[in-house]
VEXDREN-2710 file (C-alpha; in Angstrom, 1 decimal):
% VEXDREN-2710
k/r/px/py/pz
1/MET/33.1/-96.3/48.2
2/ASN/29.5/-96.8/49.1
3/PRO/26.8/-95.0/47.0
4/THR/24.8/-92.2/48.5
5/ILE/21.1/-91.5/48.4
6/ARG/20.1/-89.2/45.5
7/TYR/17.5/-86.6/46.4
8/PRO/15.2/-84.9/43.8
9/ALA/15.3/-81.2/43.2
10/PRO/12.9/-79.4/45.5
11/LEU/9.2/-79.3/44.3
12/LEU/8.2/-75.6/44.6
13/PRO/5.1/-73.7/43.5
14/GLY/5.2/-73.4/39.7
15/GLY/6.3/-77.0/39.4
16/VAL/4.4/-79.6/37.4
17/ILE/2.8/-82.5/39.3
18/ALA/1.9/-85.4/37.0
19/VAL/-1.1/-87.5/38.2
20/THR/-1.1/-91.0/37.0
21/ALA/-2.5/-94.2/38.5
22/PRO/0.0/-97.1/38.6
23/SER/-2.5/-99.1/40.5
24/SER/-6.2/-98.0/40.7
25/GLY/-7.8/-95.4/38.6
26/ILE/-10.7/-93.1/39.3
27/ARG/-14.3/-94.3/38.8
28/PRO/-16.9/-91.9/37.4
29/GLU/-18.5/-91.3/40.8
30/HIS/-15.1/-90.2/42.2
31/ILE/-14.1/-87.8/39.4
32/CYS/-15.3/-84.9/41.5
33/LEU/-12.8/-85.8/44.2
34/PHE/-9.9/-85.6/41.7
35/GLU/-11.2/-82.3/40.3
36/GLN/-11.4/-80.8/43.8
37/ALA/-7.9/-81.9/44.5
38/ALA/-6.6/-80.5/41.2
39/GLU/-8.3/-77.2/41.9
40/HIS/-6.7/-77.0/45.3
41/ALA/-3.2/-78.0/44.0
42/GLN/-3.5/-75.2/41.4
43/GLU/-4.4/-72.8/44.2
44/LEU/-1.3/-73.8/46.0
45/GLY/0.7/-72.8/42.9
46/PHE/1.3/-76.1/41.2
47/ILE/0.6/-77.1/37.6
48/VAL/-1.4/-80.4/37.3
49/GLN/-0.8/-82.7/34.4
50/GLU/-3.4/-85.5/34.2
51/GLY/-2.5/-88.9/32.9
52/ALA/-4.1/-90.1/29.6
53/VAL/-6.1/-92.9/31.1
54/LEU/-6.6/-91.8/34.7
55/ARG/-10.4/-91.6/34.6
56/SER/-11.1/-95.3/34.2
57/GLN/-11.2/-98.4/36.3
58/VAL/-11.6/-102.1/35.3
59/LYS/-11.5/-105.0/37.7
60/LEU/-9.5/-103.2/40.5
61/ALA/-6.9/-101.7/38.1
62/LEU/-6.7/-98.6/36.0
63/ALA/-5.6/-100.3/32.8
64/PRO/-3.4/-103.3/31.7
65/ALA/-0.1/-103.3/33.5
66/ALA/1.8/-102.4/30.4
67/GLU/-0.1/-99.2/30.0
68/ARG/0.2/-98.2/33.6
69/ALA/3.9/-98.9/33.6
70/ALA/4.5/-97.0/30.4
71/GLU/2.7/-93.9/31.6
72/LEU/4.5/-93.9/35.0
73/GLN/7.9/-94.3/33.4
74/ALA/7.2/-91.6/30.8
75/PHE/6.4/-89.1/33.6
76/LEU/9.5/-90.1/35.6
77/LEU/11.7/-89.6/32.6
78/ASP/10.0/-86.4/31.4
79/ASP/12.2/-83.3/32.2
80/ALA/9.1/-81.1/32.1
81/VAL/7.5/-83.0/35.0
82/ASP/8.7/-82.2/38.5
83/ALA/6.9/-84.8/40.6
84/VAL/4.5/-87.7/40.2
85/MET/1.6/-88.1/42.6
86/PRO/-0.9/-91.0/42.1
87/PRO/-4.6/-90.2/43.0
88/TRP/-4.5/-93.1/45.6
89/GLY/-3.4/-96.6/46.0
90/GLY/-5.1/-99.8/45.0
91/GLU/-4.4/-103.5/44.8
92/PHE/-2.1/-104.6/41.9
93/LEU/0.8/-102.1/41.5
94/MET/3.2/-105.0/41.8
95/GLU/2.3/-106.0/38.2
96/ILE/4.1/-103.0/36.7
97/LEU/7.4/-103.7/38.5
98/PRO/8.8/-106.3/36.0
99/LEU/7.8/-103.8/33.1
100/MET/9.9/-100.9/34.3
101/ASP/13.3/-100.1/32.8
102/TRP/15.1/-99.9/36.1
103/GLU/18.5/-99.1/34.4
104/ARG/17.1/-96.0/32.7
105/LEU/15.4/-94.9/36.0
106/ARG/18.7/-95.5/37.9
107/LYS/20.6/-93.2/35.4
108/ALA/17.9/-90.5/35.1
109/PRO/17.7/-87.4/37.4
110/PRO/15.5/-88.3/40.4
111/LYS/12.2/-86.6/40.9
112/TRP/9.7/-86.8/43.7
113/MET/7.1/-89.5/43.7
114/ILE/4.6/-89.1/46.6
115/GLY/1.8/-91.3/48.0
116/TYR/0.9/-94.1/50.2
117/SER/-1.0/-97.4/50.3
118/ASP/-0.3/-99.5/47.2
119/THR/1.8/-96.6/45.9
120/SER/4.3/-97.4/48.6
121/THR/5.0/-100.7/46.7
122/PHE/6.6/-98.7/43.9
123/LEU/8.2/-96.1/46.3
124/PHE/9.9/-98.9/48.2
125/ALA/11.2/-100.7/45.1
126/TYR/12.3/-97.5/43.4
127/THR/14.4/-96.4/46.4
128/LEU/15.9/-99.8/47.0
129/ILE/16.8/-100.4/43.3
130/THR/17.9/-96.9/42.2
131/GLY/19.0/-95.2/45.4
132/CYS/16.6/-92.3/44.8
133/ALA/14.6/-90.9/47.7
134/THR/10.8/-91.1/47.6
135/ALA/8.1/-89.6/49.7
136/HIS/5.5/-91.7/51.6
137/GLY/2.8/-89.2/52.3
138/THR/-0.5/-87.8/51.1
139/ASN/-2.2/-89.1/48.0
140/PHE/-3.3/-86.5/45.4
141/VAL/-7.0/-86.9/46.0
142/ASP/-6.5/-86.1/49.7
143/LEU/-5.5/-82.6/48.6
144/ARG/-9.2/-81.8/48.2
145/THR/-9.1/-81.1/51.9
146/ARG/-9.3/-77.3/52.4
147/PRO/-7.5/-76.2/54.4
148/LEU/-5.0/-79.0/54.9
149/ASP/-4.3/-79.7/58.5
150/ASP/-1.0/-78.8/60.0
151/VAL/0.5/-82.3/59.7
152/THR/-0.6/-83.1/56.1
153/ALA/0.3/-79.6/54.9
154/ARG/4.0/-80.4/55.7
155/TRP/4.2/-82.5/52.5
156/MET/5.1/-79.3/50.7
157/ASP/7.9/-78.5/53.2
158/VAL/9.3/-82.0/52.9
159/VAL/9.4/-82.2/49.1
160/GLY/10.5/-78.6/49.0
161/THR/13.7/-79.3/50.9
162/ALA/16.9/-79.6/49.0
163/ALA/19.6/-82.2/49.3
164/GLY/21.6/-81.5/52.4
165/GLY/18.7/-79.9/54.2
166/THR/16.8/-81.0/57.3
167/VAL/13.0/-80.9/57.9
168/THR/11.3/-81.7/61.2
169/GLN/7.7/-82.8/61.8
170/THR/5.7/-83.4/64.9
171/SER/2.8/-85.7/65.9
172/SER/-0.8/-84.6/65.3
173/ALA/-3.2/-83.4/68.0
174/MET/-6.2/-85.1/66.4
175/HIS/-6.8/-87.8/63.9
176/GLN/-9.8/-89.1/61.8
177/SER/-11.9/-91.9/63.2
178/ALA/-13.5/-93.0/59.9
179/TRP/-13.6/-92.2/56.2
180/ASP/-16.6/-90.5/54.6
181/LEU/-15.9/-89.5/51.0
182/SER/-19.1/-87.5/51.0
183/LYS/-17.5/-85.0/53.3
184/PRO/-15.3/-82.2/51.9
185/GLY/-12.1/-83.5/53.5
186/PHE/-10.6/-85.0/56.6
187/ILE/-12.7/-85.0/59.8
188/LEU/-10.1/-84.9/62.6
189/ASP/-12.3/-85.9/65.6
190/THR/-10.2/-88.2/67.8
191/PRO/-7.2/-87.2/70.1
192/THR/-3.9/-88.6/68.9
193/ARG/-1.6/-90.5/71.3
194/TRP/1.6/-92.1/70.1
195/ARG/2.4/-95.2/72.1
196/THR/6.0/-96.2/72.9
197/ILE/7.7/-99.5/73.7
198/ALA/11.2/-99.6/75.1
199/PRO/13.6/-102.4/73.9
200/SER/12.9/-104.1/77.2
201/GLY/9.3/-104.4/76.3
202/ASP/8.2/-101.7/78.8
203/SER/5.3/-99.6/77.6
204/GLY/3.9/-98.3/80.8
205/ASP/3.1/-94.5/80.6
206/ASP/4.7/-94.4/77.1
207/PRO/8.4/-94.1/78.2
208/ALA/10.6/-91.6/76.5
209/ILE/12.7/-93.1/73.7
210/SER/15.0/-91.8/70.9
211/PHE/16.6/-93.5/68.0
212/GLY/17.8/-92.9/64.4
213/GLY/19.0/-94.4/61.2
214/ARG/18.2/-94.5/57.5
215/LEU/14.4/-94.5/56.9
216/ILE/12.6/-97.2/54.8
217/GLY/9.1/-98.6/54.7
218/GLY/5.6/-98.4/53.5
219/CYS/2.4/-100.4/53.6
220/LEU/3.0/-103.8/55.3
221/GLU/0.7/-106.0/53.2
222/THR/1.9/-104.6/49.9
223/LEU/5.6/-104.6/50.8
224/THR/5.6/-108.2/52.0
225/THR/4.2/-109.2/48.6
226/LEU/7.7/-108.4/47.2
227/ILE/9.5/-110.8/49.5
228/GLY/11.6/-113.2/47.4
229/THR/11.3/-111.1/44.2
230/PRO/14.0/-108.9/42.5
231/TYR/12.1/-105.8/43.5
232/ALA/13.0/-105.8/47.2
233/PRO/16.8/-105.9/47.5
234/VAL/16.6/-105.0/51.2
235/SER/19.9/-106.7/52.3
236/PRO/22.0/-105.0/49.5
237/PHE/20.4/-101.6/50.4
238/ILE/21.2/-102.0/54.1
239/ARG/24.8/-103.0/53.2
240/ASP/25.4/-100.3/50.7
241/TYR/23.4/-97.3/52.0
242/CYS/22.9/-97.7/55.7
243/GLY/26.4/-98.4/57.1
244/GLU/26.9/-97.6/60.8
245/GLU/23.6/-95.6/60.9
246/GLY/21.4/-98.7/60.5
247/THR/17.8/-98.5/59.4
248/VAL/14.6/-97.2/60.9
249/TRP/11.5/-98.9/59.5
250/PHE/8.1/-97.2/59.1
251/LEU/5.1/-99.5/58.5
252/GLU/1.3/-99.2/58.4
253/SER/-1.5/-101.6/57.5
254/SER/-5.0/-101.7/56.2
255/GLN/-7.6/-104.4/56.7
256/ARG/-5.3/-106.6/58.7
257/ASN/-5.9/-108.1/62.1
258/ALA/-3.3/-108.5/64.8
259/GLY/-2.5/-112.1/63.8
260/ASP/-2.0/-111.1/60.1
261/ILE/0.4/-108.3/61.1
262/HIS/2.4/-110.5/63.4
263/ARG/2.9/-113.1/60.7
264/GLN/4.0/-110.5/58.2
265/LEU/6.5/-108.9/60.7
266/TRP/7.8/-112.4/61.4
267/GLN/8.3/-113.1/57.7
268/MET/10.2/-109.8/57.3
269/ARG/12.4/-110.6/60.2
270/GLU/13.2/-114.2/59.0
271/CYS/14.1/-112.7/55.6
272/GLY/16.7/-110.4/57.2
273/TRP/14.8/-107.2/56.6
274/PHE/15.3/-106.0/60.2
275/GLN/19.1/-106.6/60.0
276/ASN/20.8/-103.6/61.6
277/CYS/17.4/-102.1/62.5
278/ARG/17.5/-99.3/65.1
279/GLY/13.8/-98.8/65.6
280/LEU/10.3/-99.1/64.2
281/LEU/7.5/-96.7/63.6
282/TYR/4.1/-98.2/63.1
283/GLY/1.0/-96.2/61.9
284/ARG/-2.5/-96.3/63.1
285/PRO/-3.9/-99.5/61.5
286/ALA/-7.1/-99.1/59.4
287/GLY/-9.7/-101.8/59.4
288/TYR/-8.0/-103.4/62.3
289/ALA/-9.2/-106.1/64.7
290/PRO/-7.5/-108.2/67.4
291/ALA/-6.9/-111.9/66.9
292/GLN/-9.0/-113.1/69.8
293/ASP/-7.1/-111.7/72.8
294/PHE/-3.9/-111.0/70.8
295/GLU/-3.4/-107.3/70.0
296/LEU/-1.1/-105.3/67.8
297/ALA/0.6/-104.0/71.0
298/ASP/1.4/-107.7/71.9
299/SER/3.1/-108.3/68.6
300/LEU/5.1/-105.1/68.7
301/ALA/6.3/-105.6/72.2
302/GLN/7.5/-109.1/71.3
303/PHE/9.5/-107.8/68.4
304/ALA/10.9/-104.9/70.4
305/VAL/12.3/-107.5/72.9
306/GLU/13.5/-110.0/70.3
307/LEU/15.1/-107.4/68.1
308/GLY/16.3/-105.2/71.0
309/ILE/14.8/-102.0/69.4
310/PRO/12.4/-99.3/70.5
311/VAL/9.0/-99.1/68.9
312/VAL/6.6/-96.2/68.4
313/TYR/3.0/-97.1/67.3
314/ASN/-0.3/-95.4/66.6
315/THR/1.8/-92.9/64.7
316/ASP/0.6/-90.5/62.0
317/ILE/1.4/-92.9/59.0
318/GLY/-0.9/-94.4/56.5
319/HIS/-4.7/-95.0/56.1
320/VAL/-5.9/-93.1/59.1
321/PRO/-5.3/-89.3/58.5
322/PRO/-3.5/-87.1/59.0
323/GLN/0.0/-88.4/58.2
324/LEU/3.6/-87.4/58.2
325/THR/5.5/-87.3/55.0
326/LEU/8.4/-89.8/55.4
327/VAL/11.2/-90.0/53.0
328/ASN/12.6/-93.4/52.0
329/GLY/16.4/-93.1/52.2
330/ALA/16.6/-90.1/54.5
331/LEU/18.5/-90.1/57.7
332/VAL/16.0/-89.7/60.6
333/ALA/16.1/-88.9/64.3
334/ILE/13.0/-89.9/66.3
335/THR/12.1/-88.7/69.8
336/ALA/8.9/-89.9/71.4
337/GLY/7.3/-90.3/74.8
338/GLY/4.3/-89.3/76.8
339/GLY/1.9/-89.6/73.9
340/SER/3.7/-87.4/71.3
341/GLY/6.8/-87.4/69.1
342/THR/9.1/-85.6/66.7
343/VAL/10.6/-86.9/63.4
344/SER/13.6/-85.0/62.0
345/MET/14.9/-86.0/58.6
346/SER/18.2/-85.0/57.0
347/PHE/18.6/-85.3/53.2
348/ARG/22.2/-86.6/53.1
END
């Protein structure tokens, strides 16, 4: 009998959110951002527990890998902690993966871990190795935004859903064109349009498409770092957990041009990561540029045809707010077309 995904208990007001940085810590000039987020989280009813070495940053990392791994693992195994939420991502989370006691984590009751960017490196590995669901969504520091927009605010509904439940999210009306940390939060100033590509490669007028499967994904450039390591058992996960439903991948990228993205998607395909794939969601890329006359849309259309799958891109995922909260391991049903879309996740 195949194993089933384990979903954490719902995170509800009154719950304890531990904030630790398995990748990058918080420099002195950004402490105010963390404190604003902590104040807002407390207003929402949560108890914030700060990690011991959160307020430091040396050479792109919070602390030596052993210290980062130990604190994250301690929070994940602490019965008094209900969820773990890093302040943001970073660069070197992969260093902690060999230092985690994966067998203990596999046997422990699951709890929500929430974030994106380099945090998705751990979320991806944790779900694949342990079978525990994780939430790709807002980072803790982003909670300084008051009030949260309708899309971002759904993170509480998602992680507040119990096993067996269903939660539905819809595309945003507006998104942010550029980051400015001197502002009090997100500045949603640009109309959102989800773009669709049919399996035939047709993308004219954003045709209506629908697909579903078991959801998995994260930040493209950090996930592909794990290829060939023990921390990305994608094929066993597809075999053991996805069955007839297949997979739906969600990906996003930061500071990658169209050529970089195409090479990394090719690498994933050649490693078998898109085996039994039923569709792809791709987020709005941050720091993006075409590769001469080759665009992201060209790459995605090529993979849609070669894999025979529908693709939705410019979606609310990743480094260009706002973003959906997507659960690694959940069963998902996607409908999109005409510039908008709906994501419905079932925790079973």
